[in-house]
N, C-alpha and C positions, 0 to 999 in steps of 0.2 A: 447692437441694433444700429442700422444705418440711418442717415439723416432723412432719407425719403420715408423709411418706415415710421420714424417718430412723428413726421408731419402727418401721415395718415392717421395715426392713433389719436392725435390731438383734434381731429375734425369731429364736429358734433354728429351724433347718430351713426358714427363709423362709416360715413360716406366715402366710397372708394373712388374719388375723383382722380383723374390722371394728373400726376405731378408734372409741373411745367419743367421742361428741360432747361438746364443752366448752360452757360457758354462752355462748360467743361464736358458736357455730355456729347456723345457722338450719334450720328444717324447712320446705322449700318446700311440702310438702303442707298446712301450716297457714297459709300466706300467704293473706291475703284479696285481695291485688292483686299476684300474681306478675309480675315484670318479664319482658319478652320478651328483654332482655339482662341479664346479671348483673354488669356491670362498673360502674365509677365513673360513667361518662358516663350510663348508664341511670338510676342513682340520682339524679344531678343533674337529669336531665330530669323524673323523677318529682316531685321537689320543686318545680321551676320550673312544672310544669303545675298543681300545686295552688296555687301563688301566683297563677297566671294566673286560675284559677277562683274565687279568694277563699277557698278552704278553709284555706290557710295565710295568715293575715292578718299585717300588720306588727306586730311585737312578740310574735308567738306563739312559744312554746318549741318547739324541734325536738329531740326525744329520739331519739338514735341507735338505741337498742334497740327502741323502739316502731316506728320506720320500718323497721328491719331485719326485724322480725317480720311487719310488714304486707306487705312486698314479697318476702319469702323469700330474703334474702341474709344473710351474716354482718355483724357490726357494722363490720368493718374498712372495706369500701367505702363505707358510709354516713358514717363519720367522715371519710374522705378526701374524699367529695363535699361535706360541710359545710365543710371547710377550703378547698376550691377555691372554693366559693361565697362564703366569707369574703374570699378574695383578689379576687373580682369584685364585692365590695360588696353582696352580697345577704344575707349572714348576718353576725351579730355574736356574739362570744363575751364572756361576762362573767367576773368574777373567780373564780367557782366552776366555771368551764369549761362552763357551760351555754350552749347555742346557741339563738339566736332569729332569727326573720326581722327583718332590720334595719328600723328605723323611719326613714323619710326625713325630712329637714328641708326647709323651703321652698327653701333655696338648692340642695339636692341636685336637686330637681325642675327648677329654673330652669337650673342648669348642664347637666343632662342634655339639656334641650330645645335648648340652644345647639349641642351636638354633633349632636343629631338633625336640626337644621335643615340641616346640611351633608350628612349621610348620606342623609336622606330626599330631599333635592333630587337627589342623585346617582341614587338608585333611580328617581325619577320620570323623569329624563333618559334613563337606559338603557332603561326600560320603553317610553318613547315611540319610541326608536330601533328597537325590535323589535316594536312593537304590531301590525304587519301580518303577522307570521309565525305560521303555524299558527292556533290558536284563542286567541291572546293577547288580542285585543280582547274576545272573548266572556267570557273569564275576568275581565277587568277590569270589564266591565259588570256581571257577576253579583256580584262582590265589592262594588262600589260601591252597587248596588241594595240589597244586604243591609244596608249601613250606614244608608242613608236609611230603609229600612223599620223598622229597630229604633229609630231616633231618633224616628220618627213615633209609635211605640208607647210612647214615653217610658220606655224600659227601658235605663238607663245601663249595667248589667252586660252585656246582650246587645249593646249598641252597641260596648262596649269589645272584645268578642270579635270582632265583625265588623270593627272597625278593625284588629285584629291580623291577621286573615285578609287584609284588603286589602293591608296592608304586606307580608305574606309573598308574595302574588301578584306585587306589583311587583318584589320582590327576585328571585323565581324566574324571571320572564320576562325580566329584565334580562340574564341569561346570564353574569353575573360571579360565580363562586363565592365570591370574597373579600367581595363585598357581603353575601351571606347570612351568611358566617362572622362578619363584624364586627357585623351586626345581632344575631346571637345573643348576642354578648358585650356588647352595649349593654343587653340585658335590658329591652327596651321594655315587656314585660308587667309589670315591677316598678314603674316610675315613671309610665307613661302614664295609669293610672287617675285620677291627680290632675288631669291635663289634661282629663279627661272629667267627673269628678264635681264639680269645683269651677267649671265654666263656668256662669255664671248663665243662667237661662231666657231672659232678655231678649236675650242675645247669640247664641243658637243659630241664629237665622236668618242673621245675618251670617257666623257660623262655617261653616254648611253651604254658603252661597253661595261662600265662599272655597274650600271643598273641591270644589265643582262646577267651578270654574275650573281647578283642578288636574286633575281627571279629564278635562275636555274637552280640555285641551292634550295629555294623554297619548293619548287616543283619536284625536285628529287627527294624531298623529305629529309633534308640534312639540317636539323635545327641549329646546331652550333655554327656550322658554316654559313647558314643564312644570316644569323645574328652578326657574325664577324664581317661578312660582306656588306651588310646594310650599314654597319657603323663605319666601315672603310669608305663606303660610297658617300655618306654624309660628311666625313672628314675631308674627302676630296672636294666636294661642293663648297665646303667652308673655306678651303684654301683658295679657291677661285674667288669667293666673295671677299676675302681679305685683300686680294689684289685689285679687284674691280669695282667694289662698292664705293661710291663717292663718299667722302667724309661729311659732306653736307646733305646726306640723303634725306634728312628730316625737312629740308627746305624745298625738296622736289615734289611736285604733285604727280607728274607722270614721268617715269624713267625712260631714257632713250632705248627703244627696242628695235630700231631699224638698222640693219647692218650697212656698212659703206657700199657693198655691192648692190644691195637692193635700193639704197638711196640714190646711187648713180643711175641705176636703171630707171627709177621713177623720174629723175631729172631729165634723162634723155627722152622718155616718153612725153614729158610735159613740153619739152622744147619742140618735139615733132608735132605735137598737137597745136602749138602756137604757130 
């Protein structure tokens, strides 16, 4: 029995007066982004979605009351969501009990990629096994084409989102619900940006060639080849990260993503504007 219910039962003659809101209650009508669900899982997904888009950057404070007001729930599920995300390595708490998006270290990213090599390889194998069912091949082609298009436009953020979509498609068509469940708990949207943003411009051709071999094996329905190529692709990406990830990655809020050529071009345009 909740506190509000016990208050109602104690009233004389069972008068059903409206319980006064406490400071922990929310007003859904004031929420700027009300959730479709009002449970802890919905709040967790709200936070993870904003980490994926970059709105919540590493090291950014997460104020439970602000989030609760924004989505139209009480503070309690937000606090529970933050504690669950702490248990999954996404949030960190400080001595004053404030919560922040966790800042990843170089080793965090490398260790996560080792696990992803195995899981991603499994996704590729299962997808290749079911590639000829329904519209699976068309879905893979569309997702991979979006990745290539965004890379050609030199847009790291959009490429990252396309990469996440491609991974989701592989997990979905693989037909194993545990694969998707594990993928969600690996939180690739949290650590994968480092594997995109720190890849040097000179390595992108080889990186994309490696990806093309993965995609080709999947579309040709070659499960063992797809798994081998995916794992080889992740190992190649990890070798780049070992060379190019800064040792003090956890101290950086925004990694450098502008190539020297683009930076020089911007400088020339700025000079001309002046």
